[in-house]
Each structure stands twice: as structure tokens, then as C-alpha cells.
C-alpha positions as CSV (number, residue, x, y, z in Angstrom):
1,X,45.4,-27.4,-28.3
2,X,43.8,-26.6,-24.9
3,X,42.7,-23.1,-24.2
4,X,41.2,-21.7,-21.0
5,X,37.4,-21.7,-20.8
6,X,35.7,-18.3,-20.5
7,X,33.9,-16.9,-17.4
8,X,31.0,-14.5,-18.0
9,X,28.1,-13.1,-16.1
10,X,24.5,-11.8,-16.6
11,X,24.0,-10.6,-20.2
12,X,21.1,-10.3,-22.8
13,X,21.6,-12.1,-26.1
14,X,19.4,-11.5,-29.2
15,X,18.8,-14.7,-31.1
16,X,17.2,-14.8,-34.6
17,X,13.9,-16.7,-34.6
18,X,12.8,-18.6,-37.7
19,X,10.1,-21.2,-38.1
20,X,12.5,-23.7,-36.7
21,X,14.0,-21.5,-33.9
22,X,14.0,-22.7,-30.3
23,X,10.7,-21.9,-28.4
24,X,10.8,-20.6,-24.9
25,X,10.9,-22.9,-21.9
26,X,7.4,-24.2,-21.3
27,X,6.9,-22.4,-18.0
28,X,8.6,-19.1,-18.8
29,X,6.7,-15.9,-17.9
30,X,5.8,-14.2,-21.2
31,X,5.5,-10.8,-19.6
32,X,8.1,-9.4,-17.2
33,X,7.3,-9.1,-13.6
34,X,7.4,-5.7,-11.9
35,X,10.9,-4.4,-11.6
36,X,12.4,-6.7,-14.2
37,X,12.9,-6.0,-17.9
38,X,15.1,-8.9,-19.1
39,X,12.5,-11.7,-19.5
40,X,11.7,-13.3,-22.8
41,X,10.0,-10.8,-25.2
42,X,9.3,-10.7,-28.9
43,X,10.0,-7.9,-31.3
44,X,11.4,-7.2,-34.8
45,X,14.2,-5.2,-36.5
46,X,13.8,-4.5,-40.2
47,X,10.9,-7.0,-40.3
48,X,13.3,-9.7,-39.0
49,X,11.7,-11.3,-35.9
50,X,13.9,-11.4,-32.8
51,X,13.7,-12.9,-29.4
52,X,15.3,-11.1,-26.5
53,X,16.1,-13.9,-24.0
54,X,17.6,-13.7,-20.6
55,X,20.9,-15.5,-20.7
56,X,22.8,-16.8,-17.7
57,X,26.5,-17.3,-18.4
58,X,28.4,-20.2,-16.7
59,X,32.0,-21.4,-16.7
60,X,31.6,-24.4,-19.0
61,X,34.2,-25.7,-21.6
62,X,32.9,-26.7,-25.0
63,X,34.9,-29.6,-26.4
64,X,35.4,-30.3,-30.1
65,X,35.3,-34.1,-30.4
66,X,37.2,-34.9,-33.6
67,X,36.7,-38.2,-35.3
68,X,39.1,-40.6,-33.7
69,X,39.4,-44.3,-32.9
70,X,38.4,-45.0,-29.4
71,X,36.6,-42.9,-26.9
72,X,37.6,-40.0,-24.6
73,X,36.6,-39.5,-21.0
74,X,35.1,-36.4,-19.5
75,X,34.0,-35.6,-15.9
76,X,30.9,-34.0,-14.4
77,X,30.9,-31.9,-11.3
78,X,28.0,-30.5,-9.2
79,X,27.2,-26.8,-9.3
80,X,26.4,-24.7,-6.2
81,X,22.9,-26.2,-6.3
82,X,24.2,-29.7,-5.9
83,X,27.9,-29.6,-4.9
84,X,28.1,-33.2,-3.8
85,X,27.1,-34.5,-7.2
86,X,29.7,-36.0,-9.6
87,X,30.0,-38.2,-12.6
88,X,31.9,-39.1,-15.8
89,X,31.1,-40.1,-19.4
90,X,32.8,-41.8,-22.3
91,X,32.4,-39.9,-25.5
92,X,33.0,-41.5,-28.9
93,X,32.8,-39.4,-32.1
94,X,32.8,-41.3,-35.4
95,X,30.7,-42.1,-38.4
96,X,28.9,-38.6,-38.3
97,X,27.6,-39.0,-34.8
98,X,28.7,-38.7,-31.2
99,X,27.7,-41.2,-28.6
100,X,27.7,-40.4,-24.9
101,X,27.7,-43.1,-22.2
102,X,27.4,-41.3,-18.8
103,X,27.1,-42.2,-15.1
104,X,26.0,-39.8,-12.4
105,X,26.2,-40.0,-8.6
106,X,24.5,-37.9,-6.0
107,X,21.4,-36.7,-7.9
108,X,18.6,-35.9,-5.4
109,X,14.9,-35.9,-6.2
110,X,14.3,-33.0,-8.7
111,X,11.4,-31.5,-6.8
112,X,13.7,-30.7,-4.0
113,X,14.2,-27.5,-6.0
114,X,10.4,-26.8,-6.2
115,X,7.2,-28.8,-6.6
116,X,7.2,-28.1,-10.3
117,X,10.5,-29.9,-11.0
118,X,10.0,-33.6,-11.5
119,X,12.9,-34.9,-13.5
120,X,16.4,-34.1,-14.9
121,X,17.4,-33.5,-18.6
122,X,20.9,-33.8,-20.1
123,X,21.6,-30.9,-22.5
124,X,24.3,-30.3,-25.2
125,X,25.1,-26.6,-25.5
126,X,26.9,-25.5,-28.8
127,X,29.5,-22.7,-28.8
128,X,26.8,-20.5,-30.2
129,X,24.5,-21.2,-27.2
130,X,22.0,-23.4,-28.9
131,X,20.7,-26.1,-26.5
132,X,19.8,-29.6,-27.5
133,X,17.8,-32.0,-25.3
134,X,19.8,-35.2,-25.3
135,X,17.4,-37.1,-23.0
136,X,15.9,-37.6,-19.6
137,X,18.1,-38.5,-16.6
138,X,15.5,-40.4,-14.6
139,X,16.1,-40.4,-10.8
140,X,16.7,-43.8,-9.4
141,X,16.2,-45.3,-6.0
142,X,19.8,-46.6,-5.7
143,X,21.4,-43.8,-3.7
144,X,21.2,-41.2,-6.5
145,X,23.1,-43.3,-9.1
146,X,22.0,-42.8,-12.7
147,X,23.1,-44.0,-16.1
148,X,22.3,-42.7,-19.5
149,X,23.4,-43.5,-23.1
150,X,22.6,-41.0,-25.8
151,X,23.8,-40.0,-29.2
152,X,24.0,-36.6,-30.9
153,X,24.9,-35.3,-34.4
154,X,26.9,-32.4,-32.8
155,X,30.6,-32.3,-32.7
156,X,31.6,-29.4,-30.5
157,X,29.5,-28.9,-27.4
158,X,29.4,-28.6,-23.6
159,X,27.1,-30.8,-21.4
160,X,24.9,-29.7,-18.5
161,X,22.1,-31.3,-16.4
162,X,19.0,-29.3,-15.3
163,X,15.9,-29.9,-13.3
164,X,12.8,-29.8,-15.5
165,X,9.0,-30.2,-15.3
166,X,9.1,-33.0,-17.8
167,X,11.5,-34.7,-20.2
168,X,10.4,-33.2,-23.6
169,X,11.3,-29.5,-22.9
170,X,13.1,-27.6,-25.6
171,X,14.7,-24.9,-23.5
172,X,16.7,-25.5,-20.2
173,X,15.8,-24.0,-16.9
174,X,18.5,-22.3,-14.8
175,X,18.4,-25.0,-12.2
176,X,21.7,-26.3,-13.5
177,X,22.9,-29.0,-11.1
178,X,25.8,-30.5,-13.0
179,X,28.1,-29.6,-15.9
180,X,30.9,-31.3,-17.7
181,X,34.5,-30.8,-16.6
182,X,37.9,-31.7,-18.0
183,X,39.6,-34.9,-16.6
184,X,43.4,-34.2,-16.6
185,X,45.3,-36.5,-19.0
186,X,42.1,-38.3,-20.0
187,X,40.0,-35.8,-21.9
188,X,41.1,-35.7,-25.5
189,X,39.9,-33.1,-28.0
190,X,40.1,-29.4,-28.6
191,X,38.9,-27.0,-25.9
192,X,37.9,-24.0,-27.9
193,X,37.9,-20.5,-26.5
194,X,34.2,-19.8,-27.0
195,X,31.3,-17.9,-25.6
196,X,29.0,-20.8,-24.8
197,X,26.1,-18.5,-23.7
198,X,23.1,-20.7,-23.4
199,X,19.6,-19.4,-22.7
200,X,18.1,-20.4,-19.3
201,X,14.7,-19.9,-17.8
202,X,15.1,-18.0,-14.5
203,X,14.5,-20.1,-11.4
204,X,11.1,-19.7,-9.8
205,X,9.4,-18.9,-13.1
206,X,7.7,-22.3,-13.2
207,X,4.1,-22.5,-12.0
208,X,2.9,-25.3,-9.7
209,X,0.7,-27.0,-12.2
210,X,0.8,-30.6,-11.2
211,X,-2.8,-30.3,-10.1
212,X,-4.2,-33.1,-8.0
213,X,-1.1,-35.1,-8.7
214,X,1.2,-32.6,-7.0
215,X,3.6,-34.5,-4.7
216,X,4.4,-32.6,-1.6
217,X,7.4,-34.7,-0.7
218,X,10.4,-35.4,-3.0
219,X,9.5,-37.9,-5.7
220,X,11.6,-41.1,-6.0
221,X,11.5,-44.1,-8.3
222,X,10.2,-46.1,-5.4
223,X,6.8,-44.4,-5.3
224,X,3.7,-46.4,-6.2
225,X,3.0,-44.4,-9.4
226,X,5.8,-43.9,-12.0
227,X,7.4,-40.5,-12.2
228,X,6.5,-40.3,-15.9
229,X,2.8,-40.0,-14.9
230,X,3.5,-36.8,-12.9
231,X,5.6,-35.5,-15.8
232,X,2.6,-36.1,-18.1
233,X,0.2,-34.2,-15.7
234,X,2.7,-31.3,-15.6
235,X,3.1,-31.2,-19.4
236,X,-0.7,-31.3,-20.1
237,X,-1.5,-28.5,-17.6
238,X,1.5,-26.4,-18.8
239,X,0.3,-26.7,-22.4
240,X,-3.3,-25.9,-21.3
241,X,-2.1,-22.8,-19.4
242,X,-0.3,-21.7,-22.6
243,X,-3.6,-21.8,-24.5
244,X,-3.1,-25.1,-26.4
245,X,-6.8,-26.0,-26.0
246,X,-7.6,-23.0,-28.3
247,X,-4.7,-23.2,-30.8
248,X,-4.0,-26.9,-30.9
249,X,-7.2,-28.7,-29.9
250,X,-6.5,-31.9,-31.8
251,X,-3.0,-32.3,-30.4
252,X,-4.3,-31.5,-26.9
253,X,-7.0,-34.1,-27.3
254,X,-4.4,-36.7,-28.1
255,X,-2.4,-35.6,-25.0
256,X,-5.4,-35.7,-22.8
257,X,-6.4,-39.2,-24.1
258,X,-2.9,-40.5,-23.5
259,X,-2.9,-39.0,-20.0
260,X,-6.3,-40.5,-19.2
261,X,-5.1,-43.9,-20.4
262,X,-2.0,-43.7,-18.2
263,X,-4.0,-42.6,-15.2
264,X,-6.6,-45.4,-15.7
265,X,-3.8,-48.0,-16.0
266,X,-2.1,-46.6,-12.9
267,X,-5.3,-46.8,-10.9
268,X,-6.1,-50.3,-12.1
269,X,-5.6,-53.0,-9.5
270,X,-3.5,-55.0,-12.0
271,X,-1.1,-52.4,-13.0
272,X,0.9,-52.5,-16.2
273,X,3.7,-50.1,-15.4
274,X,5.4,-50.3,-18.7
275,X,2.2,-49.5,-20.6
276,X,1.4,-46.6,-18.1
277,X,4.9,-45.1,-18.8
278,X,4.3,-45.5,-22.6
279,X,1.0,-43.6,-22.4
280,X,2.5,-41.0,-20.1
281,X,5.5,-40.3,-22.4
282,X,3.1,-40.0,-25.3
283,X,1.1,-37.4,-23.3
284,X,4.3,-35.5,-22.6
285,X,5.4,-35.4,-26.2
286,X,1.9,-34.4,-27.5
287,X,1.6,-31.7,-24.8
288,X,5.0,-30.2,-25.8
289,X,4.0,-30.4,-29.5
290,X,0.7,-28.6,-28.6
291,X,2.6,-26.0,-26.6
292,X,5.0,-25.3,-29.4
293,X,2.2,-25.1,-32.0
294,X,0.4,-22.6,-29.7
295,X,3.5,-20.4,-29.4
296,X,4.0,-20.4,-33.1
297,X,0.3,-19.6,-33.8
298,X,0.3,-16.8,-31.2
299,X,3.4,-15.5,-32.9
300,X,1.8,-15.7,-36.3
301,X,-1.3,-13.9,-34.9
302,X,0.9,-11.2,-33.5
303,X,2.7,-10.8,-36.8
304,X,-0.6,-10.7,-38.7
305,X,-1.8,-8.1,-36.2
306,X,1.3,-6.1,-36.7
307,X,1.0,-6.4,-40.5
308,X,-2.7,-5.4,-40.3
309,X,-1.8,-2.4,-38.1
310,X,0.8,-1.3,-40.7
311,X,-1.7,-1.6,-43.5
312,X,-4.3,0.2,-41.4
313,X,-1.8,3.0,-40.7
314,X,-1.0,3.3,-44.5
315,X,-4.7,3.4,-45.3
316,X,-5.2,6.0,-42.6
317,X,-2.3,8.1,-44.0
318,X,-3.7,7.9,-47.5
319,X,-7.1,8.9,-46.2
320,X,-5.6,11.7,-44.2
321,X,-3.8,13.0,-47.3
322,X,-7.1,12.9,-49.3
323,X,-8.9,14.5,-46.5
324,X,-6.2,17.2,-46.3
325,X,-6.6,17.9,-50.1
326,X,-10.4,18.0,-49.8
327,X,-10.0,20.3,-46.8
328,X,-7.7,22.6,-48.8
329,X,-10.3,22.8,-51.6
330,X,-13.1,23.4,-49.1
331,X,-11.0,26.1,-47.5
332,X,-10.4,27.9,-50.8
333,X,-14.1,27.8,-51.5
334,X,-15.0,29.0,-48.0
335,X,-12.5,31.8,-48.4
336,X,-14.2,32.9,-51.6
337,X,-17.6,32.7,-50.0
338,X,-16.3,34.6,-47.0
339,X,-15.1,37.5,-49.1
340,X,-18.5,37.7,-50.9
341,X,-20.4,37.7,-47.6
342,X,-18.1,40.0,-45.6
343,X,-20.6,42.8,-45.3
344,X,-23.3,40.5,-44.1
345,X,-21.1,38.9,-41.5
346,X,-20.1,42.4,-40.2
347,X,-23.7,43.3,-39.8
348,X,-24.5,40.0,-38.1
349,X,-21.5,40.5,-35.8
350,X,-22.7,43.9,-34.8
351,X,-26.2,42.6,-34.1
352,X,-24.7,39.7,-32.2
353,X,-22.5,42.1,-30.2
354,X,-25.5,44.1,-29.3
355,X,-27.4,41.0,-28.3
356,X,-24.5,39.8,-26.2
357,X,-24.2,43.2,-24.5
358,X,-27.9,43.1,-23.8
359,X,-27.6,39.6,-22.5
360,X,-24.7,40.5,-20.3
361,X,-26.6,43.5,-18.9
362,X,-29.7,41.2,-18.3
363,X,-27.5,38.6,-16.6
364,X,-26.0,41.4,-14.4
365,X,-29.4,42.6,-13.4
366,X,-30.5,39.0,-12.7
367,X,-27.4,38.4,-10.7
368,X,-28.0,41.6,-8.7
369,X,-31.6,40.5,-8.1
370,X,-30.5,37.1,-7.0
371,X,-27.8,38.5,-4.8
372,X,-30.4,40.9,-3.3
373,X,-32.8,38.1,-2.8
374,X,-30.1,35.9,-1.2
375,X,-29.1,38.8,1.1
376,X,-32.8,39.3,2.0
377,X,-33.2,35.6,2.7
378,X,-30.0,35.6,4.7
379,X,-31.1,38.7,6.6
380,X,-34.5,37.1,7.2
381,X,-33.0,33.9,8.3
382,X,-30.6,35.7,10.6
383,X,-33.5,37.8,12.0
384,X,-35.5,34.6,12.5
385,X,-32.6,32.9,14.3
386,X,-32.1,36.0,16.5
387,X,-35.8,36.1,17.3
388,X,-35.8,32.4,18.1
389,X,-32.8,32.9,20.4
390,X,-34.4,35.9,22.0
391,X,-37.7,34.0,22.5
392,X,-35.9,31.0,24.1
393,X,-33.9,33.4,26.3
394,X,-37.0,35.3,27.4
395,X,-38.8,32.0,28.0
396,X,-36.0,30.8,30.3
397,X,-36.0,34.1,32.2
398,X,-39.7,34.1,32.7
399,X,-39.8,30.4,33.6
400,X,-37.5,31.2,36.5
401,X,-40.3,33.4,37.9
402,X,-43.5,31.8,36.8
403,X,-44.5,28.8,34.7
404,X,-44.0,29.8,31.1
405,X,-45.1,27.9,28.0
406,X,-44.7,28.7,24.3
407,X,-47.7,28.7,22.0
408,X,-48.6,30.1,18.6
409,X,-49.9,33.3,20.3
410,X,-46.7,33.8,22.2
411,X,-45.1,33.1,25.5
412,X,-47.8,32.4,28.1
413,X,-46.8,33.3,31.7
414,X,-49.3,31.6,34.1
415,X,-50.2,33.2,37.5
416,X,-52.1,30.6,39.6
417,X,-55.1,31.5,41.8
418,X,-53.0,31.2,44.9
419,X,-51.3,34.6,44.1
420,X,-54.7,36.3,44.8
421,X,-56.8,36.5,48.0
422,X,-59.8,34.2,47.9
423,X,-62.6,35.7,45.8
424,X,-60.6,38.9,45.5
425,X,-58.5,40.6,42.9
426,X,-55.9,42.1,45.3
427,X,-52.4,40.8,44.7
428,X,-50.6,39.0,47.5
429,X,-47.1,40.1,48.4
430,X,-45.7,37.0,46.7
431,X,-47.6,37.9,43.5
432,X,-46.3,41.5,43.5
433,X,-42.8,40.1,44.0
434,X,-43.1,37.8,41.0
435,X,-44.7,40.5,38.9
436,X,-41.9,42.9,39.8
437,X,-39.4,40.4,38.4
438,X,-41.5,39.9,35.3
439,X,-41.7,43.7,34.8
440,X,-37.9,43.9,35.1
441,X,-37.6,41.2,32.4
442,X,-40.1,42.9,30.1
443,X,-38.3,46.2,30.4
444,X,-35.4,44.7,28.5
445,X,-37.8,44.1,25.5
446,X,-39.5,47.5,25.1
447,X,-41.3,46.5,21.9
448,X,-43.0,43.4,23.2
449,X,-46.8,43.4,23.8
450,X,-48.3,41.8,26.9
451,X,-52.0,40.7,26.9
452,X,-53.2,40.0,30.5
453,X,-56.1,37.5,30.5
454,X,-58.1,36.5,33.5
455,X,-59.9,33.2,33.9
456,X,-62.1,31.6,36.6
457,X,-63.6,28.3,37.4
458,X,-67.3,27.4,36.8
459,X,-68.4,28.1,40.4
460,X,-70.8,31.1,40.6
461,X,-72.7,33.0,38.1
462,X,-71.4,34.0,34.6
463,X,-71.6,37.7,35.4
464,X,-69.7,37.3,38.7
465,X,-66.9,35.2,37.1
466,X,-66.7,37.6,34.2
467,X,-66.3,40.6,36.4
468,X,-63.7,38.8,38.7
469,X,-61.6,37.7,35.8
470,X,-61.6,41.3,34.4
471,X,-60.7,42.7,37.8
472,X,-57.8,40.3,38.4
473,X,-56.5,40.9,34.8
474,X,-56.8,44.7,35.4
475,X,-55.0,44.5,38.7
476,X,-52.1,42.7,37.1
477,X,-51.9,45.2,34.2
478,X,-52.0,48.1,36.7
479,X,-49.1,46.7,38.7
480,X,-47.0,46.1,35.6
481,X,-47.6,49.7,34.5
482,X,-46.6,50.9,37.9
483,X,-43.3,49.0,37.4
484,X,-42.5,51.1,34.4
485,X,-43.8,48.7,31.7
486,X,-45.1,51.0,28.9
487,X,-48.8,51.5,29.2
488,X,-49.4,51.2,25.5
489,X,-47.8,47.7,25.5
490,X,-50.1,46.2,28.1
491,X,-53.7,45.2,27.7
492,X,-56.1,43.3,29.9
493,X,-59.1,41.1,29.2
494,X,-61.4,38.8,31.3
495,X,-62.8,35.6,29.9
496,X,-64.6,34.4,33.0
497,X,-65.2,30.7,33.0
498,X,-65.3,30.4,29.2
499,X,-61.8,29.0,28.6
500,X,-61.1,26.2,31.1
501,X,-57.9,24.2,30.8
502,X,-58.9,21.5,33.3
503,X,-62.0,19.6,34.5
504,X,-64.2,21.8,36.7
505,X,-65.7,18.8,38.4
506,X,-62.6,18.3,40.6
507,X,-61.1,20.8,43.0
508,X,-57.7,20.3,41.4
509,X,-59.2,21.1,38.0
510,X,-61.0,24.2,39.3
511,X,-57.8,25.4,40.9
512,X,-56.0,25.2,37.5
513,X,-58.8,27.1,35.8
514,X,-58.6,30.0,38.3
515,X,-55.6,31.8,36.8
516,X,-54.3,34.9,35.1
517,X,-52.2,34.5,32.0
518,X,-49.7,37.0,30.5
519,X,-49.5,36.4,26.7
520,X,-46.2,38.0,25.6
521,X,-45.7,38.5,21.8
522,X,-43.9,40.7,19.4
523,X,-41.4,40.8,16.4
524,X,-38.4,40.8,18.8
525,X,-39.2,37.1,19.7
526,X,-40.6,36.2,16.3
527,X,-44.2,35.9,17.2
528,X,-46.7,38.5,15.9
529,X,-49.4,39.7,18.2
530,X,-52.6,37.7,17.6
531,X,-56.1,38.5,18.7
532,X,-57.4,36.7,21.8
533,X,-59.0,33.4,21.0
534,X,-56.6,32.7,18.1
535,X,-55.8,29.4,19.8
536,X,-58.2,26.5,19.7
537,X,-60.2,27.8,22.6
538,X,-63.8,29.1,22.8
539,X,-64.5,32.8,22.1
540,X,-65.1,34.9,25.2
541,X,-68.7,35.4,26.3
542,X,-70.7,38.5,26.2
543,X,-69.3,41.4,28.2
544,X,-65.6,40.5,27.5
545,X,-63.6,43.6,26.7
546,X,-60.1,44.8,26.2
547,X,-59.1,47.1,29.0
548,X,-56.3,49.6,28.2
549,X,-57.1,51.6,31.4
550,X,-57.1,50.6,35.1
551,X,-60.0,48.3,36.1
552,X,-63.2,49.8,37.5
553,X,-63.1,51.0,41.1
554,X,-63.4,48.2,43.7
555,X,-64.2,48.1,47.3
556,X,-61.4,49.0,49.7
557,X,-60.8,45.4,50.4
558,X,-60.4,44.6,46.7
559,X,-63.5,42.4,46.7
560,X,-66.0,42.1,43.8
561,X,-69.7,42.4,44.6
562,X,-71.7,40.4,44.9
563,X,-69.5,38.0,46.9
564,X,-68.8,34.5,45.6
């Protein structure tokens, strides 16, 4: 009786795993990529290990081939991945086994679906979804025509063909290129209404592991090296990536030896292709065995770790219970001791409270002191900044009238000799104009002190130069006072020729030395008044004096006697 086959979509099946359960496809991702949660994972329910495997449902009829005399014919049709492919097979079920004699047409090179796919495998899928590798469908060079004869001990199954990295895989990929179909009036048997859900590895989960043997163009049977050699390279590297070198070193050594033998034979000038293929298939089988051993050992390690974790948890629970009991006993003892020492604790608490209060008060005083210190520092810094700004502003104002420089003594305003008549202390009109401007500037700073200092060159006697310097300084001071500068804030001194600033051996140097300097200082500009000579200059000679009053009377022409 024929029943319709069942169509189904994306689902997740849970398959029990025993020591003989199917292992995952060799290149499946063991951890799900971001955004996916339906990849192969391992877990347990009531200590029964389970595998959650992504299952891809397809429309495939499973045929129950009862024992009969003679064979039955089934067809093969290409999937969406290979729609032009087709084929047929004769199936004979008798004597406890089922033989399949199949021909396929239109198979393209397997690595057309990705560099990792090197061959095709024919699978039998039971109604329960268990896949069985029936054998490799080797691509041929005769326009995609292939033939395979295999046997199976199954009775009810469906058939598919998938692209694979090598022939010895135990789980099919989802690159399903062909599947069996019913041939009207020629397929004999029972089409059961079944859910033939078979587990498939999602496409693209393979890694490109062919190494230096990766073929960038589709591989055909006409290539110089046999396809089985590339399958062997794939298998060895896939097993190595799974960790087989650690968990199955002996088996991996066998696989590597067989692969090396195959590669050596393939590179030999006198090639033995059959022997190369023999070694290559041996490498594939050993690699797959090593990979399966690795998967089982890793699973065993995980189970052992889980068991150890459970034992550790039980030990921790017992220890926690014992600790709780001990803690309860300690608490009772501590409570008794607390009752006996209540008075002592009360007294200690009172003393501690007093100490804490004293500490709080001390902290408050210290904090107030710090805040006061910070306020004072900030005030001092602000005052310093204001004084610096005032000094710079005053310097700029004075510099617009006369040359002004800043020194440790204060701002020095230089009046050159040209502002006085030759050998006289009378001020020229230009000098009075400039001093009037200087007076106007100084009036804005009533607390500033101004030290007027007269200097001469080295020509003439010491007495004459000393007197001329004092008279010129006094004349400047007198003029400043007449311009409303406070009398108490202005002083005058003469230094004669004792403090030259240039070489007296040249006329230019002597002209620079003949000068009157106004030294401006005070707290308002951040420079305290310093005694004359505080700079790195020589001390004034005998007869130097500070003049707070107008200078001594002079001749009506303002000329010092004796003349220079």
C-alpha cells in the first residue's frame, strides 16, 4: 500500500546518545555562532546523555523493501542545489541484506559548493532518522556519470547523496544534491507514512582545512593527483583540529604515516596510483577513527567533570551543614559570654563613644584649619595674581612714556641724559611732559613708593658727579611732588659714577650711564620696597644720601658748581 510522503520544515530533534551513538559531522561547529542556538550541543536529562542536533526536514519517501524475488527500480532526482542531476537504481532485498546498484548522471565536482567539499557520499536514512554511510560516489570525468554498487542490512530506508569532505564521514552535511524518488509502475514496496527526519550539518559550517593541498578550482578525476589524496589531507587536518593529536595520538600517528606514504608515492616520478589511493583511504579511515575517539574522550571528560562537580557540590553541602552546626554552637557560647560581659561592653562602648566624639571634634577643628589655610592660600594666590596683573599693567603704562624694565627691586623707569640740559639738573620741556604723564600714572596707585636715583658717567671728579646726580634726582622728585604725587612716597638719592650700566670708555656707554632711574615698588604690584643697592650693583660712595626734601639751592641757571 502506497501512502503520501510527509513534508516537514526546520525542527530540533533530541536523540539519545550511547557509546555507539552517531557522532557529529566532522566539521560541525561545537559552539553555536552568535545569533543561533540550534547547533549541536550536549546535555543530560535524569543522567541520560542527550544530543540536541539541528535537523533539516526534507520530502523524502522511505521505502520498505520486503523480501521478494527479483529487484525493484527507484529513481533519483536532483535537489535545488543540483536540479539537472538524475539517476536510477535497482534494489534487491533478499537473504537478510539489501543490494543497491545505482547510476547517476549530472554530478558536478563537489567543491563547486565550497573548497572543503571534495567528494559525494550515498546515505541510507531510516524512518527514525538514523543515517548510514553506504559508500563514496566518486566523481568521474565522463560528463558527470557515476556508478555505485553497495549493500545494506537495512530494510526500510530512503536514499540521499550529499557533498562531503571525505568518504568516511558518519553524519551527512546539508549539501543534499540528490534524493530517491518513486518511479511510477516500477517501484515496488511499501511507502510508509513516516517522519524520516535525518540530522544534517548546516551548510558553511565546514572549515577550509585542505592546507597546502587546497584546490582552488573544481577537482575532477582527470587531475594529476587522485581525489582520494585530497580527502586524506582534509580528514587528517579535520581530526587534528578536533584535538585528535591529544586524545588519539597513536591513531593519528597511523593516519599521518599513511598520508605521508600517499603523498610520497604521488610525488614520485614513477607513480603507483592504486597504492597511493590505498594509503590515502587508510589515512581517511584512521583520521575518522581518531576524530570519533576524540569526541568520545572529550564527552567522557565532560561527564567526569560533571560527576566531580556534583561530588564537590555534595561535599560542599556537607561541609556547609557542619559549619552551620559549629556556627550555631559558637553562637550559643558567644551569647553566654556576651551576657556575662554586658557591663564591660557597656563601659567600653561609652568610652569608645567619648573617643569617637573627641575624634570627630578634632577632625572638625582640623578640617576648619585646613579650610582656613586653603582660603588663606587662595587669597594669597589671588592677591599675587592681582599684584602681578597690576605690575604688568603699570609696566605697560610706564613703558609708553619712558623705557621701563622689571627687576627684583621693582619697575625701573629710565630717564636718559638727553632730558636734562648739558651739565645741568634743570628739566627740559620734554622731560617735564614725560614726568607729568608718569605722575598721572602713579596717582592711580597711591600706595606705591618711588625711589628716584641719579647716575653720571666717569668724566669729572667724584664730588662733582655725586652732587650732579643728587641734584638731578632731587629735581625729578620735586617735579613729581608738584604733580600731586604724595611727598612721603617719593625719595631721591644720588650715586654719582658708582653704578655704571655701560662701558665709560665709549661715548655711547657714557651716554647710557648719565641717567635718572625711578624705582617703583610696593605691595600693590607685588614687589616690596628694597634698600638701594639690593641689586647686584656696587654700594654708593661716600656722601650718598636719601633726600626726602627738595634738593639744595642751585644757581638760577640750574647749574652745579664747579662746572664740568
